[in-house]
C-alpha positions, 0 to 999 in steps of 0.5 A: 918386120913392121915399124910404127909411126904415131900420128896426131889427128892433124898429122893423120888427116894431112897424110890421108889428104896429101898422100905423103908427109915429111912428118911431125915438126920434130921429124922435119927438124931432124931431117927424117921420119921417126919410127919405133919398133913394137918393143919401143912403141909404148915408151915412145907414146908415153914419152912424146905423146903423154895424154894426147888423144886421137892418136893413130898408129901406122904400121909399115914393112921395114923391108918395103921401106928399103934403103931409105930406112936407117937404124940409128942409135938413140935413147939409151943406146937403142937402135931406132928406125928412121925414114930418110924420105917422105912417109907415103900413105902407100907405105901403110900396111895398116893404120889403127887408133891408139886410145887412151885408157886411164891416162895410158895409151893402149897399143893397137891389136897387131902390135906385139912387143 
Protein backbone atom coordinates (compact mmCIF):
# COMPACT_ATOMS: atom_id res chain seq x y z
CA UNK A 1 0.00 0.00 0.00
CA UNK A 2 1.16 3.52 -0.73
CA UNK A 3 1.12 6.36 1.78
CA UNK A 4 1.41 9.98 0.68
CA UNK A 5 3.26 13.11 1.78
CA UNK A 6 2.25 16.54 0.50
CA UNK A 7 5.23 18.83 0.02
CA UNK A 8 5.30 22.59 -0.53
CA UNK A 9 7.66 23.75 -3.32
CA UNK A 10 10.44 24.70 -0.89
CA UNK A 11 10.08 21.39 0.99
CA UNK A 12 10.29 19.42 -2.27
CA UNK A 13 13.34 21.45 -3.38
CA UNK A 14 15.10 20.79 -0.05
CA UNK A 15 14.34 17.06 -0.17
CA UNK A 16 15.53 16.85 -3.77
CA UNK A 17 18.71 18.80 -2.96
CA UNK A 18 19.59 17.14 0.37
CA UNK A 19 18.26 13.63 -0.21
CA UNK A 20 16.33 13.60 3.07
CA UNK A 21 14.25 15.83 5.31
CA UNK A 22 12.76 15.94 8.80
CA UNK A 23 9.71 17.40 7.06
CA UNK A 24 7.71 20.60 7.32
CA UNK A 25 7.80 22.72 10.47
CA UNK A 26 4.74 20.84 11.83
CA UNK A 27 6.56 17.52 11.29
CA UNK A 28 9.64 18.77 13.12
CA UNK A 29 7.48 20.10 15.99
CA UNK A 30 5.54 16.84 16.30
CA UNK A 31 8.62 14.62 16.01
CA UNK A 32 7.47 12.63 12.97
CA UNK A 33 6.67 13.07 9.29
CA UNK A 34 2.92 13.22 8.65
CA UNK A 35 1.62 10.99 5.85
CA UNK A 36 -1.91 10.32 4.59
CA UNK A 37 -3.58 7.35 2.99
CA UNK A 38 -5.18 7.73 -0.43
CA UNK A 39 -8.58 8.10 1.26
CA UNK A 40 -7.24 10.87 3.54
CA UNK A 41 -5.23 12.83 0.98
CA UNK A 42 -7.94 15.17 -0.36
CA UNK A 43 -9.05 16.20 3.14
CA UNK A 44 -5.45 16.71 4.24
CA UNK A 45 -4.86 18.98 1.23
CA UNK A 46 -8.06 20.96 1.88
CA UNK A 47 -7.46 21.30 5.61
CA UNK A 48 -3.74 22.04 5.73
CA UNK A 49 -2.83 23.32 2.25
CA UNK A 50 -5.92 25.28 1.14
CA UNK A 51 -5.08 27.58 -1.76
CA UNK A 52 -1.41 26.57 -1.85
CA UNK A 53 0.09 26.31 -5.30
CA UNK A 54 2.98 24.21 -6.54
CA UNK A 55 2.33 21.27 -4.22
CA UNK A 56 3.94 17.92 -4.87
CA UNK A 57 2.73 14.54 -3.65
CA UNK A 58 5.26 11.88 -2.78
CA UNK A 59 4.11 8.27 -2.70
CA UNK A 60 6.00 5.78 -0.54
CA UNK A 61 5.48 2.08 0.10
CA UNK A 62 4.25 1.48 3.63
CA UNK A 63 5.99 -1.91 3.59
CA UNK A 64 9.33 -0.39 2.55
CA UNK A 65 9.13 2.23 5.33
CA UNK A 66 9.04 -0.68 7.78
CA UNK A 67 8.87 -0.31 11.53
CA UNK A 68 9.57 3.45 11.36
CA UNK A 69 6.00 3.91 10.04
CA UNK A 70 3.47 3.92 12.87
CA UNK A 71 -0.31 4.09 12.51
CA UNK A 72 -1.74 6.47 15.09
CA UNK A 73 -5.18 7.83 15.84
CA UNK A 74 -5.63 11.44 14.79
CA UNK A 75 -8.51 13.57 13.53
CA UNK A 76 -11.94 12.05 13.88
CA UNK A 77 -10.51 8.86 15.32
CA UNK A 78 -8.93 7.86 12.00
CA UNK A 79 -5.53 6.20 11.95
CA UNK A 80 -2.86 8.17 10.10
CA UNK A 81 0.60 6.97 9.05
CA UNK A 82 3.46 8.76 10.83
CA UNK A 83 7.11 8.23 9.90
CA UNK A 84 9.50 8.28 12.87
CA UNK A 85 12.68 8.98 10.95
CA UNK A 86 13.79 11.35 8.21
CA UNK A 87 11.96 11.06 4.91
CA UNK A 88 14.48 10.05 2.26
CA UNK A 89 14.24 10.82 -1.43
CA UNK A 90 14.97 7.12 -1.95
CA UNK A 91 11.66 6.35 -0.13
CA UNK A 92 9.74 7.83 -3.06
CA UNK A 93 7.96 5.41 -5.35
CA UNK A 94 6.87 8.45 -7.34
CA UNK A 95 6.43 12.21 -6.96
CA UNK A 96 3.73 14.11 -8.87
CA UNK A 97 2.25 17.59 -8.98
CA UNK A 98 -0.99 18.37 -7.16
CA UNK A 99 -2.42 21.31 -9.12
CA UNK A 100 -5.17 23.68 -8.08
CA UNK A 101 -8.30 23.73 -10.20
CA UNK A 102 -11.12 26.10 -9.29
CA UNK A 103 -9.64 26.50 -5.82
CA UNK A 104 -9.39 22.77 -5.08
CA UNK A 105 -6.42 20.46 -5.34
CA UNK A 106 -6.59 17.74 -7.96
CA UNK A 107 -5.30 14.39 -6.80
CA UNK A 108 -2.52 13.05 -8.98
CA UNK A 109 -3.02 10.06 -11.22
CA UNK A 110 -2.28 6.94 -9.23
CA UNK A 111 -4.11 8.04 -6.09
CA UNK A 112 -7.34 6.09 -5.79
CA UNK A 113 -9.27 6.88 -2.59
